[in-house]
DRENPA-266392 format. One record per residue (C-alpha): x, y, z; residue in three letters. Coordinates in steps of 0.5 Angstrom, whole numbers, plus 500, padded with zeros to 3 digits. Layout:
XYZAla
...
//
This chain:
305621750Met
309614749Ile
307612756Arg
299613754Arg
299610748Ile
303604751Ala
298604756Leu
292604751Phe
295598747Ile
296594753Thr
288595755Met
286594748Ile
290587748Phe
287585755Phe
280587753Ala
281582747Ala
283577751Leu
278577756Leu
273578750Thr
276571747Asn
275568753Ala
268569754Val
266567747Ile
271561747Ala
268559754Ala
264552753Pro
258551757Ala
261545760Arg
265549764Asn
260548769Val
264542771Ala
268546775Thr
262546780Gln
264539781Ile
268537787Lys
271530788Thr
275527793Ser
278522788Ala
285524786Val
284523779Ser
277523775Ala
274523769Ile
267523766Leu
266521758Met
261519753Asp
261513749Glu
264517743Asn
270519747Gly
268526749Thr
271528755Val
265532759Leu
269533766Tyr
276531768Glu
281532774Lys
288530773Asp
285525769Ala
292523766His
296522773Lys
299515773Lys
296511779Leu
296504782Pro
289501779Pro
288495784Ala
283491781Ser
281496776Val
286492772Thr
282487770Lys
278491765Ile
283490761Met
284482763Thr
276481762Leu
277485755Leu
282480752Leu
278474755Ala
272476752Val
275478745Glu
278471745Ala
271468746Val
269472740Glu
275470736Gln
274462737Gly
280462741Lys
277459747Ile
270457749Asp
265459755Leu
265451756Ser
272450756Asp
275446762Gln
281450765Ile
285447770Tyr
288451776Thr
296452776Ser
300453782Glu
301460780Asn
294462780Ala
293458787Trp
298463790Arg
295469788Gln
292471795Gly
288478796Gly
281477793Ser
280470790Gln
275464790Ile
280459793Trp
282455787Leu
286449789Glu
292447784Pro
289442779Gly
281444780Glu
277445774Ala
272451772Met
269453766Thr
271459762Thr
264462764Lys
265461771Glu
272464771Leu
270470767Leu
264471772Thr
269470778Ala
273476775Val
267480773Ala
263479780Val
268479785Val
275481782Ser
278474784Ala
285474783Asn
286467782Asp
281466777Ala
284472773Ala
291468773Val
288461771Ala
284464765Leu
289468762Met
294463763Glu
289458759His
289463753Ile
296465753Tyr
300460756Gly
303464761Ser
302470765Glu
308473762Glu
305472755Ala
298475758Ala
301481761Val
305482754Glu
298482750Ala
295487755Met
301492754Asn
300491747Gln
293492747Arg
294498751Ala
299501746Glu
294499740Asn
288503744Leu
293509744Gly
294509751Leu
300513754Thr
299513762Asp
298505763Thr
303499764His
301492766Phe
306488770Tyr
301483772Asn
293481770Val
290482777Asn
292489779Gly
296486785Leu
301492787Pro
307492783Ala
312498782Pro
311498774Glu
304497774His
300503773Tyr
294506770Met
291513769Ser
283515770Ala
283517762Tyr
286510760Asp
281506764Ala
275510761Ala
278509754Ile
279501756Ile
272501758Ala
269505752Arg
272499748Glu
269494753Ala
262496752Ile
262494745Lys
262487747His
255484749Pro
258478753Leu
263483757Tyr
257487759Leu
253481761Glu
259478765Met
259485769Cys
252486770Gly
251479774Ile
249481781Lys
250475784Glu
252468782Tyr
252461785Trp
259457784Leu
261450785Arg
254447785Glu
251452790Gly
257452795Lys
259459794Asn
255465793Trp
258471789Leu
256478790Val
258483785Asn
262489789Thr
259494784Asn
254496788Lys
251501783Leu
248495779Leu
243496785Trp
243503787Trp
244507780Tyr
239507775Asn
242505768Gly
248502771Ala
251496768Asp
258495769Gly
264495770Leu
269494776Lys
271496783Thr
278496786Gly
282497792Trp
289496795Thr
292500801Glu
297503796Glu
291505791Ala
286506796Lys
279506792Tyr
278506785Cys
272505780Phe
270505773Val
263505772Gly
258506766Thr
251507766Ala
246508760Lys
239513760Arg
235515755Asp
240513750Gly
246517753Leu
251512756Arg
256515760Leu
263512763Ile
266515770Ala
273513773Ala
275515779Val
282513782Phe
284514790Ala
278516793Thr
280515801Pro
274511805Glu
270505803Pro
265506798Arg
267513797Ser
269511790His
262509788Leu
259515791Arg
264520787Glu
262516781Ala
255517782Met
256524783Lys
260525776Leu
254521773Leu
249525776Asp
252531774Trp
253528767Gly
245526766Tyr
243533769Ala
247537764Asn
247533758Phe
243529753Ser
244524747Ala
241527740Val
240521736Pro
242522729Ile
242516725Ile
243508727Gln
247503724Gln
245500718Gly
240506716Asp
240508709Val
242515708Ala
243516701Glu
243512694Arg
249513689Ile
250511682Lys
255506680Val
259505674Asn
260499670Lys
257495675Gly
252489675Thr
247494679Asp
247502677Lys
246504684Glu
248502691Val
245504698Gln
249508703Leu
248506710Val
251508717Ala
257504719Ala
255505726Gln
250509731Asp
251516731Leu
249519738Asn
251526739Leu
252528746Val
250536747Leu
249541753Asn
241540754Lys
237545750Gly
243545744Glu
240539740Gly
236544736Lys
238547729Asn
242542727Leu
244541720Gln
246534716Lys
251534710Lys
252528706Ile
259528702Val
260522697Thr
265520693Asp
263523686Ser
265517682Asn
264510684Ile
267504680Asn
265497680Ala
267492684Pro
264495690Val
265491697Ala
259490702Asn
262495708Gly
266499703Gln
266507705Lys
263511700Cys
262517704Gly
260521710Glu
254524714Leu
257530717Ile
253534723Val
253541723Leu
251547728Lys
252554727Asp
256552721Glu
261548725Lys
262540725Glu
260537731Ile
260530729Gly
260525723Lys
259518721Val
262513715Asp
257511710Leu
258505707Val
255500701Ala
250496704Asp
252490699Arg
257487694Asp
256490687Ile
261486682Pro
264489676Lys
259488670Ala
262484664Gly
263487657Leu
257486654Phe
253489660Arg
257495660Ile
256495652Phe
249495653Gln
249500659Asp
253505654Met
248504648Ile
242505653Ser
246512655Ser
246514648Leu
239513647Phe
237517653Ser
241523651Leu
238523644Ser
231523647Lys
//
């Protein structure tokens, strides 16, 4: 009898596990249908949602995919005014010695920041990468330290840089997941995408023709970046991005076996993504979502706008029956600063939160003077007495 009861309880337990597995299984499990020759791979949307992964946190040599971080720091230096696109940069002997993919810089040769950025983005020039980063940071060592610090700031745990260009080194590694996160940060910068989107470029007054190693720019609808890589140790690596119908996807594949297989495998992931997911626009940056009252301010109300675009990536056909909920601070006192967070717009599906965006004040509202506050109090008393 005891055995029968134990067997019955065991059957109920396993039935419950199976039931929960079916309920919890998301539609994205269709990703198991994908097979890739990449040792490590990931497909991510621009919000950072992982749509597919295969050993995505495996630490691997990234070859020239390294330069997605090199380019990010260089582009940020331009945006911050540390360097200018027209600056003349002179080639050091260290840059000249790099070898591998290069534009054959000579010691002392000068090129502009824009030319070196283009050489790194288009043909993955190792010498240009070193010359550029030495100019910004004073030395390659200081640049590497900055790259590792930036990786830490992005929360990357499977990345360590030993150089700025990805030439083989035991202490130089990256994961496909980390590469996708760097790419996600990079695409926020228009100059970055502009550089990576250049298909061909004539250097040295038309003497040298540079053709982008990222053939998806020609082959794949919506592709606009980012970076290829190859060494014997790393094999073929690629981080690419494309945007169609408002949906931006990022694919990273590491250690594919033969020439152009990294491009083929990335396109396979992107194709799967666009076949199975769609972008549902909720609100665009700067759109007004709500108006709220402000106490003791020169204005009595402030408009709340979306701090950034909110586009949800959902399985195709799941974009219906979404609910929007606006949550704001109940008591806002002046002064209010332009861009100050005062609430959130939350998107729900089946009463579960699936996305949100900060709502911020669209302008400054200074604190009113005592006379103005007294006037408002009198007005409020009269309005209550009516």
